[in-house]
C-alpha positions as CSV (number, residue, x, y, z in Angstrom):
1,X,0.0,0.1,0.4
2,X,3.1,2.1,0.4
3,X,3.2,2.7,-3.6
4,X,0.3,4.0,-3.2
5,X,0.7,6.5,-0.4
6,X,0.9,9.7,-2.5
7,X,-2.8,9.4,-4.0
8,X,-4.4,8.5,-0.9
9,X,-3.1,11.6,0.8
10,X,-4.3,13.6,-2.0
11,X,-7.8,12.4,-1.4
12,X,-7.3,12.8,2.1
13,X,-6.7,16.3,1.4
14,X,-9.1,17.0,-1.2
15,X,-11.8,16.1,1.3
16,X,-10.4,17.6,4.1
17,X,-10.3,21.3,1.5
18,X,-14.0,20.4,0.7
19,X,-15.1,20.4,3.7
20,X,-13.5,23.7,4.7
21,X,-14.3,26.0,1.7
22,X,-17.4,27.1,2.3
23,X,-16.1,28.3,5.7
24,X,-12.7,29.6,4.7
25,X,-12.9,30.7,0.4
26,X,-9.0,31.1,0.1
27,X,-8.8,27.4,0.5
28,X,-9.6,27.3,-3.4
29,X,-6.1,28.0,-3.7
30,X,-4.6,25.0,-1.9
31,X,-7.7,22.8,-3.2
32,X,-6.5,23.4,-6.7
33,X,-3.3,21.8,-7.2
34,X,-4.6,18.9,-5.1
35,X,-7.1,18.4,-7.9
36,X,-4.7,18.5,-10.4
37,X,-2.4,16.2,-9.2
38,X,-5.1,13.9,-8.3
39,X,-5.9,14.1,-12.2
40,X,-2.2,13.0,-13.0
41,X,-2.7,9.9,-9.9
42,X,-5.5,8.9,-12.3
43,X,-3.9,9.0,-15.2
44,X,-1.0,7.3,-13.7
45,X,-2.8,4.2,-12.6
46,X,-5.0,4.4,-15.8
47,X,-2.3,4.6,-18.5
48,X,-0.5,1.5,-19.9
49,X,2.8,2.3,-21.3
50,X,5.0,3.1,-18.0
51,X,5.0,0.2,-15.5
52,X,6.5,2.7,-12.8
53,X,4.0,5.4,-13.0
54,X,1.4,2.9,-12.8
55,X,2.9,1.3,-9.6
56,X,4.1,4.5,-8.4
57,X,1.5,6.9,-9.6
58,X,2.8,10.8,-9.0
59,X,6.1,10.0,-7.1
60,X,7.5,8.1,-10.1
61,X,7.3,11.5,-12.1
62,X,10.5,12.2,-9.4
63,X,12.6,10.2,-11.4
64,X,12.1,11.7,-15.0
65,X,12.5,15.2,-13.2
66,X,16.0,14.2,-12.5
67,X,17.0,12.3,-15.0
68,X,16.2,15.6,-17.0
69,X,18.6,17.3,-14.5
70,X,21.2,15.0,-14.7
71,X,23.5,16.5,-17.2
72,X,23.5,19.3,-15.4
73,X,23.9,18.2,-11.6
74,X,26.7,16.6,-13.0
75,X,28.3,18.9,-14.6
76,X,28.1,21.9,-11.8
77,X,27.9,19.6,-8.7
78,X,29.4,15.9,-9.5
79,X,32.4,16.1,-11.6
80,X,35.4,17.1,-10.7
81,X,37.7,19.7,-13.1
82,X,39.2,16.8,-15.1
83,X,35.9,14.4,-15.3
84,X,33.5,15.3,-17.5
85,X,32.9,13.6,-20.8
86,X,33.9,15.1,-24.4
87,X,35.3,17.8,-23.0
88,X,36.2,18.3,-19.2
89,X,35.6,21.3,-17.2
90,X,39.0,22.6,-17.3
91,X,38.9,22.3,-21.6
92,X,35.8,24.3,-21.4
93,X,37.2,27.4,-18.8
94,X,40.2,27.4,-21.2
95,X,37.7,28.5,-24.6
96,X,35.6,30.5,-22.6
97,X,38.5,32.4,-20.8
98,X,39.8,33.2,-24.2
99,X,36.7,34.0,-26.2
100,X,36.0,36.6,-23.4
101,X,39.5,38.2,-23.5
102,X,39.7,37.0,-19.7
103,X,43.2,35.5,-17.7
104,X,43.5,32.0,-19.3
105,X,46.6,31.3,-17.0
106,X,46.5,28.1,-14.1
107,X,48.5,28.4,-10.8
108,X,49.9,26.1,-8.9
109,X,50.9,24.1,-11.6
110,X,49.6,21.3,-13.6
111,X,46.2,18.9,-12.1
112,X,47.0,16.5,-14.9
113,X,48.6,12.9,-13.8
114,X,51.9,13.3,-15.5
115,X,52.6,9.7,-14.5
116,X,49.1,8.4,-16.3
117,X,48.9,6.5,-19.7
118,X,47.1,9.4,-21.0
119,X,49.4,11.8,-20.1
120,X,51.9,13.4,-23.3
121,X,53.8,16.3,-24.1
122,X,56.1,18.3,-26.2
123,X,59.9,18.6,-26.1
124,X,60.9,21.9,-25.3
125,X,64.2,24.0,-26.4
126,X,67.2,25.1,-23.8
127,X,67.6,28.1,-26.5
128,X,63.7,29.0,-27.1
129,X,63.4,31.1,-30.7
130,X,61.7,34.2,-30.1
131,X,62.1,35.2,-34.1
132,X,59.3,32.9,-34.8
133,X,56.9,34.5,-37.5
134,X,54.1,36.1,-35.3
135,X,51.2,34.5,-37.9
136,X,51.3,30.8,-39.1
137,X,49.7,30.6,-42.7
138,X,49.6,27.1,-44.9
139,X,49.2,27.6,-48.8
140,X,47.0,25.4,-50.1
141,X,46.2,24.2,-53.5
142,X,49.2,22.0,-55.6
143,X,50.1,22.6,-59.3
144,X,46.8,21.3,-60.5
145,X,45.4,24.5,-58.7
146,X,44.8,27.8,-60.4
147,X,43.6,29.3,-57.2
148,X,45.3,28.3,-54.1
149,X,44.5,29.6,-50.3
150,X,46.2,30.9,-47.6
151,X,44.5,29.2,-44.7
152,X,44.8,29.9,-41.0
153,X,46.3,27.3,-38.8
154,X,42.9,27.4,-36.9
155,X,39.7,27.0,-38.7
156,X,35.9,26.5,-38.2
157,X,35.2,22.9,-39.1
158,X,32.2,21.4,-40.8
159,X,28.8,22.3,-39.2
160,X,25.6,22.6,-41.1
161,X,23.1,25.3,-41.1
162,X,20.2,22.6,-39.8
163,X,22.3,21.3,-37.4
164,X,22.9,24.8,-36.2
165,X,20.9,27.6,-36.3
166,X,20.5,30.8,-38.8
167,X,22.0,32.9,-35.6
168,X,24.8,30.4,-35.0
169,X,26.0,30.3,-38.5
170,X,26.0,34.2,-39.0
171,X,27.7,34.8,-35.8
172,X,30.5,31.7,-36.6
173,X,31.2,33.4,-40.6
174,X,31.2,37.2,-38.8
175,X,33.9,35.7,-36.3
176,X,35.9,34.2,-39.1
177,X,35.7,37.4,-41.2
178,X,37.0,39.0,-38.1
179,X,39.3,36.4,-37.7
180,X,40.9,35.7,-40.9
181,X,40.2,32.4,-40.8
182,X,38.0,30.5,-42.8
183,X,34.5,28.5,-42.0
184,X,33.4,25.4,-43.4
185,X,30.0,24.9,-44.1
186,X,29.3,21.8,-43.3
187,X,27.4,19.0,-45.9
188,X,23.7,21.3,-45.6
189,X,25.2,23.6,-48.3
190,X,26.3,27.5,-48.2
191,X,23.5,29.3,-46.8
192,X,22.7,33.4,-46.7
193,X,24.0,33.1,-43.2
194,X,26.8,31.8,-44.3
195,X,27.0,34.8,-47.4
196,X,25.9,37.5,-45.1
197,X,29.5,38.7,-43.6
198,X,31.5,37.8,-45.7
199,X,33.9,35.8,-44.1
200,X,36.2,33.2,-45.9
201,X,34.2,29.7,-46.7
202,X,35.1,26.0,-47.2
203,X,32.0,24.4,-48.9
204,X,31.8,21.3,-48.0
205,X,29.5,18.7,-50.5
206,X,28.6,15.3,-48.9
207,X,26.4,12.4,-50.3
208,X,23.2,14.8,-50.4
209,X,25.3,17.6,-52.8
210,X,23.4,19.6,-50.9
211,X,22.9,23.1,-52.9
212,X,24.4,21.5,-55.9
213,X,21.7,18.3,-56.5
214,X,19.1,17.6,-58.9
215,X,15.6,16.9,-58.0
216,X,16.3,13.3,-57.5
217,X,19.4,14.0,-55.5
218,X,22.3,13.5,-57.8
219,X,25.0,16.4,-58.4
220,X,24.0,19.0,-60.3
221,X,27.1,20.8,-62.5
222,X,25.2,23.7,-63.0
223,X,24.1,24.5,-59.9
224,X,27.3,23.9,-58.5
225,X,29.2,26.3,-60.4
226,X,27.0,28.9,-59.8
227,X,27.9,28.6,-56.1
228,X,31.4,27.9,-56.2
229,X,32.7,30.6,-58.6
230,X,31.6,33.3,-55.9
231,X,34.7,35.0,-54.3
232,X,33.7,34.3,-50.9
233,X,34.1,30.2,-51.5
234,X,37.6,30.1,-51.3
235,X,38.4,25.7,-51.4
236,X,35.7,22.8,-51.8
237,X,36.0,20.0,-49.3
238,X,34.0,16.5,-50.7
239,X,33.2,15.0,-47.4
240,X,33.2,10.8,-47.9
241,X,32.7,10.4,-44.0
242,X,33.1,11.8,-40.6
243,X,34.5,10.6,-37.4
244,X,31.4,10.6,-35.3
245,X,29.3,8.7,-37.4
246,X,31.8,7.2,-40.3
247,X,30.0,5.4,-43.1
248,X,26.5,6.6,-42.1
249,X,23.9,9.0,-44.2
250,X,21.6,11.1,-42.2
251,X,17.7,12.5,-42.1
252,X,16.6,15.7,-41.7
253,X,13.0,15.1,-40.8
254,X,10.1,17.5,-42.9
255,X,8.8,18.7,-39.9
256,X,12.2,20.6,-39.7
257,X,12.7,21.4,-43.3
258,X,11.9,24.8,-43.2
259,X,11.6,27.3,-46.1
260,X,15.5,28.5,-45.5
261,X,16.6,25.5,-44.7
262,X,15.2,23.5,-48.3
263,X,16.1,26.7,-50.2
264,X,19.6,26.1,-49.0
265,X,19.5,22.7,-49.9
266,X,17.2,22.3,-53.0
267,X,15.1,20.1,-51.2
268,X,11.6,20.2,-51.0
269,X,9.5,21.9,-48.0
270,X,8.1,19.9,-45.2
271,X,10.0,16.4,-46.8
272,X,12.4,14.4,-45.0
273,X,15.5,15.1,-46.4
274,X,17.8,12.1,-47.2
275,X,21.4,12.3,-47.2
276,X,22.8,8.9,-48.5
277,X,25.9,6.8,-46.9
278,X,27.5,6.5,-50.2
279,X,28.0,9.4,-53.2
280,X,26.6,8.2,-56.3
281,X,28.7,10.8,-58.5
282,X,31.9,8.2,-57.8
283,X,32.1,5.0,-56.5
284,X,35.9,4.6,-57.7
285,X,38.8,6.3,-56.1
286,X,39.9,6.7,-60.0
287,X,36.1,8.2,-60.5
288,X,36.4,9.9,-57.5
289,X,39.8,12.0,-59.0
290,X,37.9,12.5,-61.6
291,X,35.0,14.3,-59.8
292,X,38.2,16.3,-58.1
293,X,38.8,17.7,-61.4
294,X,35.7,18.1,-62.6
295,X,35.1,20.6,-59.2
296,X,38.6,22.1,-59.7
297,X,37.5,23.3,-63.3
298,X,34.0,24.3,-62.8
299,X,34.9,26.4,-59.6
300,X,37.5,27.7,-61.6
301,X,40.6,26.3,-60.3
302,X,39.9,26.6,-56.7
303,X,41.6,23.7,-54.2
304,X,39.5,20.6,-54.3
305,X,40.0,18.2,-51.4
306,X,38.7,15.1,-49.4
307,X,37.6,14.7,-45.7
308,X,37.3,11.1,-44.3
309,X,37.6,9.4,-41.1
310,X,40.2,7.0,-41.5
311,X,38.7,3.0,-41.5
312,X,40.2,0.7,-43.7
313,X,43.9,1.2,-44.4
314,X,44.2,-0.2,-48.3
315,X,41.1,2.2,-49.2
316,X,43.5,5.5,-48.1
317,X,46.3,3.3,-50.4
318,X,44.2,2.8,-53.2
319,X,43.5,6.7,-53.0
320,X,47.1,7.4,-53.4
321,X,47.7,4.8,-56.1
322,X,44.4,6.3,-58.3
323,X,46.9,9.8,-57.8
324,X,50.1,8.2,-59.4
325,X,47.9,6.7,-61.9
326,X,45.9,9.6,-63.0
327,X,48.2,12.3,-62.6
328,X,45.2,14.0,-60.7
329,X,45.9,14.9,-57.2
330,X,44.1,16.2,-53.8
331,X,44.8,19.4,-53.0
332,X,44.4,18.7,-49.6
333,X,42.8,15.5,-47.3
334,X,41.0,16.0,-43.7
335,X,41.5,14.1,-41.4
336,X,38.5,13.7,-39.0
337,X,38.6,11.5,-35.8
338,X,36.9,9.1,-34.6
339,X,37.0,11.3,-31.3
340,X,34.8,14.1,-33.2
341,X,32.0,15.3,-32.6
342,X,28.1,15.5,-34.2
343,X,24.6,16.5,-33.4
344,X,23.7,13.0,-33.5
345,X,24.7,9.8,-34.2
346,X,24.1,6.1,-33.6
347,X,26.0,5.5,-30.4
348,X,27.4,2.4,-31.8
349,X,29.5,4.3,-34.4
350,X,30.6,7.0,-32.2
351,X,32.3,4.9,-29.4
352,X,33.5,1.7,-31.4
353,X,33.5,2.8,-35.3
354,X,36.4,5.0,-36.9
355,X,39.9,5.4,-36.1
356,X,41.0,8.1,-33.7
357,X,42.7,10.8,-35.3
358,X,45.9,10.4,-33.7
359,X,46.3,7.1,-36.4
360,X,44.5,8.5,-38.9
361,X,46.7,11.3,-39.1
362,X,49.9,9.0,-38.9
363,X,48.7,6.7,-41.7
364,X,47.6,9.3,-43.9
365,X,50.8,11.3,-43.5
366,X,52.8,7.8,-44.2
367,X,50.6,7.0,-46.9
368,X,51.2,10.3,-49.0
369,X,55.2,10.4,-47.7
370,X,55.4,6.6,-49.2
371,X,53.8,7.4,-52.4
372,X,55.7,10.5,-52.6
373,X,52.5,12.7,-53.1
374,X,53.2,14.6,-50.0
375,X,54.4,17.6,-51.2
376,X,51.5,18.6,-53.2
377,X,48.8,17.0,-51.0
378,X,48.4,19.2,-47.1
379,X,46.4,17.5,-44.6
380,X,44.3,18.8,-41.5
381,X,43.3,17.8,-38.8
382,X,39.7,17.6,-36.8
383,X,38.7,16.4,-33.6
384,X,39.1,17.4,-30.3
385,X,40.8,20.8,-30.9
386,X,41.2,23.2,-28.4
387,X,44.5,24.7,-27.6
388,X,47.6,25.5,-29.1
389,X,49.0,22.2,-27.6
390,X,46.5,20.3,-29.4
391,X,47.3,22.4,-32.3
392,X,50.9,21.4,-32.2
393,X,50.8,17.5,-31.3
394,X,48.5,17.7,-34.9
395,X,51.8,19.4,-36.3
396,X,53.9,16.7,-34.8
397,X,52.0,13.8,-36.3
398,X,51.7,15.7,-40.0
399,X,49.0,18.0,-39.9
400,X,49.6,21.4,-41.5
401,X,46.5,23.1,-39.7
402,X,43.4,22.3,-37.5
403,X,40.1,22.6,-37.6
404,X,37.5,22.5,-34.6
405,X,33.7,22.6,-34.2
406,X,32.6,22.0,-30.3
407,X,35.6,24.8,-29.4
408,X,34.3,27.4,-31.8
409,X,30.7,26.1,-29.8
410,X,32.0,26.9,-26.6
411,X,33.1,30.2,-27.8
412,X,29.3,30.7,-28.4
413,X,28.6,30.0,-25.6
414,X,27.9,26.4,-25.7
415,X,27.3,24.6,-22.0
416,X,27.7,21.0,-23.4
417,X,24.0,20.2,-21.9
418,X,24.1,17.5,-24.5
419,X,21.0,18.8,-26.1
420,X,22.4,19.0,-29.6
421,X,20.0,16.3,-31.2
422,X,16.6,17.5,-29.3
423,X,16.4,21.4,-30.7
424,X,16.3,21.9,-27.1
425,X,19.8,23.4,-27.1
426,X,19.7,25.6,-24.1
427,X,22.3,28.6,-25.5
428,X,20.5,28.8,-28.9
429,X,23.1,27.3,-30.9
430,X,22.3,23.7,-31.9
431,X,18.4,24.7,-32.5
432,X,16.2,26.0,-35.1
433,X,13.8,27.6,-32.6
434,X,13.8,31.5,-32.9
435,X,12.5,31.7,-29.2
436,X,15.9,29.8,-28.2
437,X,18.2,31.7,-30.9
438,X,16.8,35.0,-29.3
439,X,19.7,35.0,-26.6
440,X,22.4,34.5,-29.0
441,X,23.4,37.9,-29.6
442,X,26.3,38.1,-32.9
443,X,28.3,40.7,-32.9
444,X,29.3,40.3,-29.1
445,X,29.3,36.7,-29.6
446,X,31.2,36.7,-32.8
447,X,33.8,38.8,-31.3
448,X,34.6,35.7,-29.0
449,X,34.9,33.5,-32.1
450,X,37.5,35.9,-33.4
451,X,39.3,36.2,-29.9
452,X,39.4,32.0,-29.2
453,X,40.8,31.4,-32.5
454,X,43.4,34.0,-32.3
455,X,44.4,33.4,-28.9
456,X,44.8,29.8,-29.7
457,X,46.6,30.3,-32.5
458,X,49.1,32.8,-30.1
459,X,49.5,29.7,-27.7
460,X,50.6,27.7,-30.5
461,X,53.2,30.1,-31.3
462,X,54.2,30.3,-27.6
463,X,55.0,26.4,-27.8
464,X,56.9,27.0,-31.2
465,X,59.2,29.5,-29.7
466,X,59.7,27.2,-26.7
467,X,60.3,24.2,-28.7
468,X,63.4,26.7,-30.3
469,X,61.6,26.2,-33.9
470,X,60.0,28.6,-36.6
471,X,57.1,27.3,-37.8
472,X,54.3,24.6,-36.9
473,X,55.6,22.8,-39.8
474,X,58.8,22.1,-37.9
475,X,57.4,19.8,-35.5
476,X,58.4,16.2,-35.7
477,X,57.2,13.1,-34.0
478,X,60.0,12.9,-32.1
479,X,58.9,16.1,-30.6
480,X,56.3,14.6,-29.1
481,X,56.6,11.9,-26.0
482,X,53.4,9.4,-24.9
483,X,53.5,7.7,-21.9
484,X,53.2,3.9,-21.9
485,X,52.7,3.2,-18.1
486,X,53.5,5.0,-14.9
487,X,57.7,3.8,-15.5
488,X,57.9,4.3,-19.5
489,X,57.5,6.2,-22.2
490,X,58.7,7.1,-25.3
491,X,59.1,9.6,-28.6
492,X,56.2,9.0,-31.1
493,X,58.4,7.8,-33.9
494,X,59.5,5.3,-31.4
495,X,55.5,3.9,-31.2
496,X,54.4,4.5,-34.3
497,X,55.9,3.6,-37.7
498,X,57.2,6.9,-40.0
499,X,57.7,6.2,-43.4
500,X,60.6,7.5,-45.9
501,X,59.4,8.7,-49.0
502,X,58.6,6.7,-51.7
503,X,59.1,4.1,-49.4
504,X,55.8,2.4,-50.7
505,X,56.6,2.5,-54.2
506,X,60.4,1.5,-53.7
507,X,60.6,-1.0,-51.1
508,X,57.0,-1.2,-49.7
509,X,57.2,-4.8,-48.7
510,X,59.5,-3.3,-46.1
511,X,56.9,-0.9,-44.3
512,X,54.6,-2.3,-41.8
513,X,51.9,-1.6,-44.6
514,X,53.0,-4.3,-47.2
515,X,49.7,-6.4,-47.0
516,X,47.4,-3.2,-47.0
517,X,49.5,-2.0,-50.0
518,X,49.3,-4.9,-51.8
519,X,45.7,-5.2,-51.6
520,X,44.9,-1.7,-52.4
521,X,43.8,-0.9,-56.4
522,X,42.7,2.4,-58.0
523,X,40.0,0.9,-59.8
524,X,38.0,0.5,-56.7
525,X,37.6,1.0,-52.7
526,X,37.6,-2.8,-52.5
527,X,40.7,-5.1,-52.0
528,X,42.4,-7.3,-54.6
529,X,42.1,-10.1,-52.4
530,X,41.7,-11.1,-48.9
531,X,43.9,-9.1,-46.5
532,X,46.6,-11.6,-44.9
533,X,46.5,-11.8,-41.3
534,X,49.5,-11.3,-39.4
535,X,50.9,-14.7,-38.2
536,X,53.1,-14.9,-35.1
537,X,54.0,-18.6,-35.2
């Protein structure tokens, strides 16, 4: 009977208040909420979908109340400064401080456990180099590119209009314009909010070809050329996969396909918007490079590259063989790590599919160096980038520059409430709700976006100076150390393989990638034959 004590007490209270009501009219104000709760109790007892509510009427709702509060209670009360996931409190505080131009210094030494297996560090020099350049930029565009682009060392990674609201997109682009770095559109297309302030744009073309598609969802060259030739569009990025959900398409429900989103993506208003898992414009590495050349020509000679989360190594090597065989070269490759973020993804893909950024960067860098292509093809890194240290570590593994998504969201005011997939983002960033977006003031937050990028790039310079180097491109794997256990550590070049130039062409059998290189073919992403298992017998 204790399970029904609340309804019993409510009935008793209602009867008592009913008896008191004629002599005490003010009791009506107490009776009203009791009647409402009695209605809730009755409904809980009669409904058939929730066992807890049938067995514990009224009080069962307390469970859902605290479940809704759980992310906030955990973040603000329970977690320590270093416990939060995917970004801990200290990570977020660093971005907030730099975005607001507050003091981002840390007192009393590191809070990290320097003997933990998760700890890694960069080697400094006895002779710091204070003559290092004040700003680092990267020239992107190989010999087949007519309009190369000078990219900043840190840029805004792919986040679509639709995933983010209009004000967030507008603010990010204004911040990019003020700070002189680029803004990746994400696969949702080039919207009026990307265009409003004129910040540099990298147009991402996904498998849905949003903004350059025919009515049946295939690639439309004329629509592509109309946008790609705009001066604001600096580079074209073909999205093959993303770290948070590699090999998985997406769907925007018809209810969320507003007139603005429909116009941006060139899709019907109010109908489900499906992004396929694979491209229809190409199916093989050689066909992909033909598509790259087509986009380069249609855009007027702008740099064209691909973005991928590394999966099966032989597929990366197939792209290298295709470049060697066709003579068509990518201008850049963006490597997205399996730890990358997204608005929504199947948890199995986010947690267990896709190579983490470190291993992905090393493999792509080795593939380009080993195939003799590294001089013409640049590499960008994307995944959990929020500090100068993460920029430097990516550089040590082969990245020419880095992109960040969640870091820039924090600079907008994101509080990591983990509501991105619900449309109820409390800070008005990852939502299409006009009332929620109202709290986001474009001009104010754009300055924060620009400051975060500027101060993070400055922090990278401090590291380059302390290492005695001139530029981040001089940071090598031997500069980066990783702890293997509490009593042993080693430089990255002693842990992972790093190839010499042309090693995959001259002596592939002497490399750790021999079986994957042998299985790769330019004519198909499929392996030539079963990849042999390593034998220890």
